N, CA and C of each residue as an Amber inpcrd file, in Angstrom:
protein
   384
 -79.0380000 -68.4630000  54.4920000 -79.2670000 -68.6370000  53.0750000
 -78.7950000 -70.0360000  52.6590000 -79.5520000 -70.6800000  51.8150000
 -79.1990000 -72.0110000  51.3520000 -78.1120000 -71.9380000  50.2930000
 -77.4080000 -73.0540000  50.1290000 -76.3940000 -73.1840000  49.0930000
 -76.7110000 -74.4190000  48.2620000 -76.3320000 -74.3650000  46.9860000
 -76.5860000 -75.4790000  46.0800000 -75.9520000 -76.7560000  46.6250000
 -76.6820000 -77.8640000  46.5310000 -76.2930000 -79.2190000  46.9470000
 -76.2980000 -79.4530000  48.4550000 -76.7400000 -78.4830000  49.2410000
 -76.9040000 -78.7490000  50.6690000 -78.0720000 -79.7190000  50.8500000
 -78.0420000 -80.4660000  51.9580000 -79.1020000 -81.4190000  52.2680000
 -79.7430000 -81.0140000  53.5890000 -81.0720000 -80.9120000  53.5850000
 -81.8430000 -80.5370000  54.7750000 -82.8030000 -81.6580000  55.1330000
 -83.1050000 -81.7690000  56.4400000 -84.0150000 -82.8140000  56.9220000
 -85.0440000 -82.2020000  57.8620000 -86.2820000 -82.6610000  57.7330000
 -87.3390000 -82.2660000  58.6670000 -87.2540000 -83.1900000  59.8790000
 -87.1370000 -82.6020000  61.0660000 -87.0220000 -83.4060000  62.2860000
 -88.3610000 -83.9390000  62.7770000 -89.4500000 -83.5810000  62.0950000
 -90.7660000 -84.0960000  62.4750000 -91.1630000 -85.2780000  61.5960000
 -91.1970000 -85.0700000  60.2750000 -91.6780000 -86.1290000  59.3840000
 -90.5610000 -86.8950000  58.6780000 -89.3340000 -86.3640000  58.6910000
 -88.2200000 -87.0650000  58.0690000 -87.9790000 -86.7230000  56.6080000
 -88.7690000 -85.7950000  56.0250000 -88.5140000 -85.3800000  54.6450000
 -87.0720000 -84.9060000  54.5040000 -86.4710000 -85.2410000  53.3600000
 -85.1060000 -84.8010000  53.0630000 -85.1480000 -84.0200000  51.7550000
 -84.4660000 -82.8700000  51.7450000 -84.4440000 -81.9850000  50.5890000
 -83.0020000 -81.7200000  50.1920000 -82.7270000 -81.8440000  48.8900000
 -81.4170000 -81.5010000  48.3350000 -81.6110000 -80.1970000  47.5630000
 -80.8630000 -79.1670000  47.9120000 -81.0450000 -77.8460000  47.3080000
 -80.4920000 -77.8350000  45.8850000 -81.3600000 -77.5210000  44.9270000
 -80.9580000 -77.4120000  43.5280000 -80.7720000 -75.9640000  43.1140000
 -81.5850000 -75.0880000  43.6740000 -81.5330000 -73.6750000  43.3420000
 -81.5370000 -72.8870000  44.6450000 -80.6190000 -71.9540000  44.7830000
 -80.5200000 -71.1990000  46.0330000 -81.4460000 -69.9990000  46.0290000
 -81.8590000 -69.6290000  47.2200000 -82.7210000 -68.4700000  47.4120000
 -82.4430000 -67.8350000  48.7590000 -83.1970000 -66.8080000  49.0770000
 -82.9670000 -66.0870000  50.3260000 -83.8000000 -66.6310000  51.4790000
 -84.8270000 -67.4040000  51.1790000 -85.7140000 -67.8910000  52.2240000
 -85.1380000 -69.0740000  52.9830000 -85.8830000 -69.4960000  54.0100000
 -85.5090000 -70.6590000  54.8090000 -86.3960000 -71.8220000  54.4010000
 -85.8550000 -73.0260000  54.4840000 -86.6350000 -74.2190000  54.1710000
 -87.4520000 -74.6140000  55.3960000 -88.7560000 -74.7930000  55.1920000
 -89.6740000 -75.0860000  56.2870000 -90.4910000 -76.3130000  55.9250000
 -90.6860000 -77.1950000  56.8980000 -91.5250000 -78.3820000  56.7330000
 -92.2390000 -78.6350000  58.0580000 -93.4600000 -79.0760000  58.0080000
 -94.2520000 -79.3670000  59.2140000 -94.2780000 -78.1770000  60.1780000
 -94.2410000 -76.9620000  59.6180000 -94.3400000 -75.7560000  60.4280000
 -93.0660000 -75.2910000  61.1060000 -91.9530000 -75.9760000  60.8520000
 -90.7000000 -75.5090000  61.4630000 -89.5430000 -75.5880000  60.4840000
 -88.4970000 -74.8240000  60.7910000 -87.3350000 -74.7570000  59.9230000
 -86.6570000 -76.1210000  59.8300000 -86.2440000 -76.4900000  58.6120000
 -85.5570000 -77.7650000  58.4050000 -84.1140000 -77.6640000  58.8800000
 -83.5420000 -78.8090000  59.2620000 -82.1700000 -78.8780000  59.7720000
 -81.1900000 -79.1180000  58.6310000 -80.1640000 -78.2710000  58.5550000
 -79.0820000 -78.4820000  57.5920000 -78.2380000 -79.6510000  58.0850000
 -78.0280000 -80.6520000  57.2320000 -77.2120000 -81.7980000  57.6090000
 -75.7490000 -81.5080000  57.2880000 -74.9000000 -81.6890000  58.2640000
 -73.4700000 -81.5030000  58.0740000 -72.8900000 -82.7720000  57.4610000
 -71.9700000 -82.6110000  56.5330000 -71.3170000 -83.7500000  55.8850000
 -70.1620000 -84.2200000  56.7590000 -70.3340000 -85.3720000  57.3960000
 -69.2830000 -85.9300000  58.2470000 -68.2380000 -86.6260000  57.3780000
 -66.9850000 -86.5860000  57.8230000 -65.8970000 -87.1610000  57.0300000
 -64.9990000 -88.1050000  57.8150000 -65.2350000 -88.2450000  59.1180000
 -64.3680000 -89.0760000  59.9490000 -65.1750000 -90.1560000  60.6520000
 -64.8300000 -91.4280000  60.3950000 -65.4980000 -92.5460000  61.0600000
 -65.0230000 -92.6730000  62.5000000 -65.9330000 -93.1190000  63.3620000
 -65.5690000 -93.4590000  64.7350000 -66.4340000 -94.6350000  65.1400000
 -65.9220000 -95.4700000  66.0070000 -66.6770000 -96.6380000  66.4290000
 -66.5630000 -97.7760000  65.4330000 -67.4160000 -98.7820000  65.6020000
 -67.3120000 -99.9910000  64.7920000 -67.9640000 -99.8550000  63.4180000
 -68.9570000 -98.9750000  63.2790000 -69.6070000 -98.8110000  61.9790000
 -68.8550000 -97.7870000  61.1500000 -68.7200000 -98.0760000  59.8790000
 -67.9790000 -97.2070000  58.9670000 -68.9310000 -96.6050000  57.9550000
 -68.8240000 -95.3010000  57.7260000 -69.7410000 -94.5930000  56.8430000
 -69.0790000 -93.8210000  55.7050000 -67.8120000 -93.4860000  55.8380000
 -67.1720000 -92.6490000  54.8240000 -67.1210000 -93.3940000  53.4920000
 -67.6470000 -92.7770000  52.4150000 -67.6050000 -93.4310000  51.1010000
 -66.1760000 -93.6650000  50.6320000 -65.9420000 -94.8520000  50.0830000
 -64.6460000 -95.2150000  49.5280000 -64.8160000 -95.2540000  48.0050000
 -64.0540000 -94.4250000  47.3000000 -64.1790000 -94.2720000  45.8520000
 -63.0610000 -95.0250000  45.1590000 -63.4350000 -95.8590000  44.1780000
 -62.4540000 -96.6190000  43.3940000 -62.7320000 -96.4090000  41.9130000
 -61.6750000 -96.2310000  41.1270000 -61.8380000 -96.1720000  39.6710000
 -61.9430000 -97.5980000  39.1480000 -62.8250000 -97.7820000  38.1520000
 -62.9910000 -99.0850000  37.5120000 -62.8360000 -98.9050000  36.0040000
 -62.9130000-100.0030000  35.2650000 -62.8440000 -99.9230000  33.8040000
 -64.0260000 -99.1560000  33.2160000 -65.1610000 -99.1570000  33.9320000
 -66.3800000 -98.5130000  33.4240000 -66.6730000 -97.1580000  34.0490000
 -65.8980000 -96.7490000  35.0540000 -66.1810000 -95.4740000  35.7100000
 -65.7260000 -95.4490000  37.1480000 -66.7030000 -95.3080000  38.0590000
 -66.4190000 -95.1580000  39.4910000 -67.2710000 -96.1240000  40.2980000
 -66.6530000 -96.7900000  41.2520000 -67.3790000 -97.6330000  42.2040000
 -67.2680000 -96.9640000  43.5650000 -68.3920000 -96.8850000  44.2790000
 -68.4110000 -96.3110000  45.6190000 -68.9080000 -97.3750000  46.5830000
 -68.0760000 -97.6570000  47.5840000 -68.4420000 -98.5700000  48.6720000
 -68.5880000 -97.7360000  49.9340000 -69.5050000 -98.1470000  50.8020000
 -69.7010000 -97.3990000  52.0320000 -68.9620000 -98.0740000  53.1750000
 -67.9120000 -97.3740000  53.6320000 -67.0990000 -97.8430000  54.7360000
 -66.0110000 -98.7980000  54.3030000 -64.9890000 -98.8800000  55.1330000
 -63.9000000 -99.8110000  54.8600000 -64.3420000-101.2510000  55.1100000
 -65.4010000-101.4290000  55.9030000 -66.0940000-102.7120000  56.0420000
 -67.5510000-102.4450000  55.6610000 -68.2540000-103.4010000  55.0410000
 -69.6100000-103.1270000  54.5580000 -70.5600000-102.6280000  55.6530000
 -71.2900000-101.5940000  55.3330000 -72.2780000-101.0110000  56.2400000
 -73.5000000-101.9350000  56.3180000 -74.1670000-102.0270000  57.4880000
 -75.3960000-102.8250000  57.5860000 -76.4660000-102.2980000  56.6300000
 -77.2560000-103.2020000  56.1010000 -78.3670000-102.8290000  55.2240000
 -79.6400000-103.4960000  55.7510000 -79.9880000-103.1680000  56.9880000
 -81.1350000-103.7410000  57.6790000 -82.3630000-102.8570000  57.5150000
 -83.5150000-103.3470000  57.8800000 -84.7770000-102.6220000  57.7000000
 -84.7600000-101.2210000  58.3220000 -84.2060000-101.0740000  59.5030000
 -84.2150000 -99.7820000  60.1950000 -82.8630000 -99.0760000  60.1870000
 -81.8720000 -99.6610000  59.5390000 -80.5300000 -99.0610000  59.5120000
 -79.8690000 -99.4430000  58.1890000 -79.8670000 -98.4820000  57.2610000
 -79.3150000 -98.7850000  55.9460000 -78.8700000 -97.5040000  55.2530000
 -78.1190000 -97.6570000  54.1910000 -77.7120000 -96.5420000  53.3580000
 -78.8650000 -96.2720000  52.3830000 -79.4400000 -95.0740000  52.4530000
 -80.5930000 -94.7440000  51.6130000 -80.1760000 -94.3600000  50.1960000
 -79.0380000 -93.6650000  50.0580000 -78.5650000 -93.2900000  48.7350000
 -77.0740000 -93.0240000  48.7470000 -76.4870000 -93.2180000  47.5650000
 -75.0810000 -92.9170000  47.3150000 -75.0610000 -91.9780000  46.1200000
 -74.2110000 -90.9650000  46.1970000 -74.1530000 -89.9790000  45.1270000
 -72.7110000 -89.5880000  44.8550000 -72.4340000 -89.2780000  43.5950000
 -71.1540000 -88.6710000  43.2680000 -71.4260000 -87.3720000  42.5100000
 -70.5260000 -86.4190000  42.6990000 -70.5470000 -85.1710000  41.9440000
 -69.2410000 -85.1340000  41.1710000 -69.3570000 -84.9660000  39.8620000
 -68.1850000 -84.9780000  38.9940000 -68.2850000 -83.8380000  37.9940000
 -67.4560000 -82.8240000  38.2040000 -67.3980000 -81.6780000  37.2840000
 -68.7740000 -81.1130000  36.9400000 -69.5570000 -80.7890000  37.9560000
 -70.8390000 -80.1330000  37.7440000 -72.0220000 -81.0470000  37.5020000
 -71.8080000 -82.3550000  37.4310000 -72.9110000 -83.3040000  37.2670000
 -73.0430000 -84.1410000  38.5330000 -74.2850000 -84.4810000  38.8680000
 -74.5570000 -85.2930000  40.0500000 -75.2200000 -86.5910000  39.6030000
 -74.7050000 -87.7040000  40.1280000 -75.2330000 -89.0400000  39.8520000
 -75.6240000 -89.6420000  41.1970000 -76.8510000 -90.1820000  41.2910000
 -77.3250000 -90.7150000  42.5680000 -77.9650000 -92.0750000  42.3470000
 -77.7150000 -92.9840000  43.2810000 -78.3380000 -94.3230000  43.2750000
 -79.0820000 -94.4870000  44.5880000 -80.3720000 -94.7840000  44.5040000
 -81.1840000 -95.0420000  45.6870000 -81.0240000 -96.5160000  46.0650000
 -80.9000000 -96.7830000  47.3740000 -80.7550000 -98.1530000  47.8780000
 -81.8900000 -98.4720000  48.8290000 -82.0160000 -99.7550000  49.1460000
 -83.0320000-100.1940000  50.1040000 -82.4480000-101.3190000  50.9640000
 -83.0890000-101.6370000  52.0780000 -82.5860000-102.7290000  52.9210000
 -82.3870000-103.9980000  52.0970000 -81.2850000-104.6940000  52.3730000
 -80.9570000-105.9220000  51.6570000 -80.0190000-105.7150000  50.4840000
 -79.9590000-104.4750000  49.9340000 -79.0090000-104.1810000  48.8660000
 -77.5910000-104.1630000  49.4210000 -76.6120000-104.2690000  48.5420000
 -75.2230000-104.0710000  48.9480000 -74.9990000-102.5730000  49.1650000
 -74.1920000-102.1940000  50.1580000 -73.9210000-100.7740000  50.4070000
 -72.8450000-100.2390000  49.4620000 -73.1030000-100.3660000  48.1740000
 -72.1460000 -99.9300000  47.1570000 -72.8880000 -99.7820000  45.8320000
 -72.2640000 -99.0670000  44.9060000 -72.8050000 -98.9410000  43.5610000
 -71.7000000 -98.5190000  42.6120000 -71.9490000 -98.7550000  41.3290000
 -70.9950000 -98.3330000  40.3110000 -71.6910000 -97.3510000  39.3800000
 -70.9960000 -96.2660000  39.0920000 -71.4890000 -95.2550000  38.1640000
 -70.6660000 -95.3590000  36.8950000 -71.3350000 -95.6450000  35.7900000
 -70.6390000 -95.7820000  34.5120000 -70.5120000 -94.3990000  33.8790000
 -69.3420000 -93.7920000  34.0500000 -69.0790000 -92.4760000  33.4930000
 -67.7000000 -92.4680000  32.8480000 -67.5390000 -91.6190000  31.8710000
 -66.2580000 -91.4690000  31.1800000 -65.3610000 -90.5650000  32.0210000
 -64.2680000 -91.1130000  32.5070000 -63.3760000 -90.3790000  33.4030000
 -62.3160000 -89.5470000  32.6820000 -62.2910000 -89.6190000  31.3570000
 -61.2210000 -88.9780000  30.5990000 -61.1040000 -87.4830000  30.8760000
 -62.2160000 -86.7900000  31.0130000 -62.1750000 -85.3320000  31.1730000
 -62.6310000 -84.8650000  32.5530000 -62.7520000 -85.7800000  33.5080000
 -63.2130000 -85.4190000  34.8450000 -62.0130000 -85.1950000  35.7540000
 -62.0190000 -84.0440000  36.4150000 -60.9080000 -83.6840000  37.2890000
 -61.1700000 -84.0110000  38.7540000 -62.4010000 -83.7650000  39.2250000
 -62.7140000 -83.9120000  40.6520000 -63.9720000 -84.7560000  40.8160000
 -63.8940000 -85.7510000  41.7090000 -65.0640000 -86.5690000  42.0440000
 -65.2300000 -86.5740000  43.5570000 -66.4240000 -86.1920000  44.0050000
 -66.7640000 -86.2360000  45.4200000 -67.9160000 -87.2120000  45.5980000
 -67.8750000 -87.9830000  46.6730000 -68.9500000 -88.9420000  46.9520000
 -69.6180000 -88.5960000  48.2730000 -70.9420000 -88.8090000  48.3170000
 -71.7100000 -88.6410000  49.5540000 -72.6530000 -89.8190000  49.6900000
 -73.0660000 -90.0600000  50.9300000 -74.0830000 -91.0730000  51.1970000
 -74.8950000 -90.6500000  52.3980000 -76.1090000 -91.2110000  52.4720000
 -76.9860000 -90.9050000  53.5950000 -77.3830000 -92.1930000  54.3000000
 -77.0450000 -92.2740000  55.5940000 -77.4120000 -93.4070000  56.4450000
 -78.7040000 -93.0440000  57.1750000 -79.6460000 -93.9730000  57.2070000
 -80.9510000 -93.7270000  57.8170000 -80.8640000 -93.3790000  59.3010000
 -79.7790000 -93.7360000  59.9580000 -79.6110000 -93.4240000  61.3850000
 -78.5270000 -92.3720000  61.6190000 -77.4210000 -92.4820000  60.9330000
 -76.2350000 -91.6510000  61.2290000 -76.0440000 -90.4530000  60.3100000
 -76.9650000 -90.2280000  59.3710000 -76.9470000 -89.0150000  58.5890000
 -76.0430000 -89.0070000  57.3700000 -75.5550000 -87.8060000  57.0370000
 -74.8690000 -87.5200000  55.7890000 -73.3520000 -87.6340000  55.9540000
 -72.7190000 -88.3200000  54.9890000 -71.2710000 -88.5330000  55.0080000
 -70.7040000 -88.2330000  53.6370000 -69.4490000 -87.7820000  53.5980000
 -68.8110000 -87.5440000  52.3120000 -67.3830000 -88.0620000  52.3190000
 -66.8830000 -88.3340000  51.1160000 -65.5000000 -88.8020000  50.9610000
 -64.5630000 -87.6380000  51.2210000 -63.3300000 -87.9770000  51.5600000
 -62.3160000 -86.9350000  51.8220000 -61.3480000 -86.8260000  50.6730000
């Protein structure tokens, strides 16, 4: 059974689905069941993927990795997202962009902020 905010990927065509409403069925694309992407939280090797969250005067800034992630044609961060008290904010990126974004939100009444990002090669990552 799917859960809200899970991310699935088709291993044939590459479609990515973010679950907004849960149901009892399975997600299928190109004739086969889609793969649930696990949210990784621990970096290994030279490339860094874990989102780094910083508070700013205007809200939240999210950088990908402790050193900037590559933003090349075939290897880049496709999107960065934060979830804050039931709301989701997402920024789509493309090759050549900086692997970071700022979300202008009022932090006065927000208790919990989680960040996720999707790398075109290494998959789904979340902040700890």
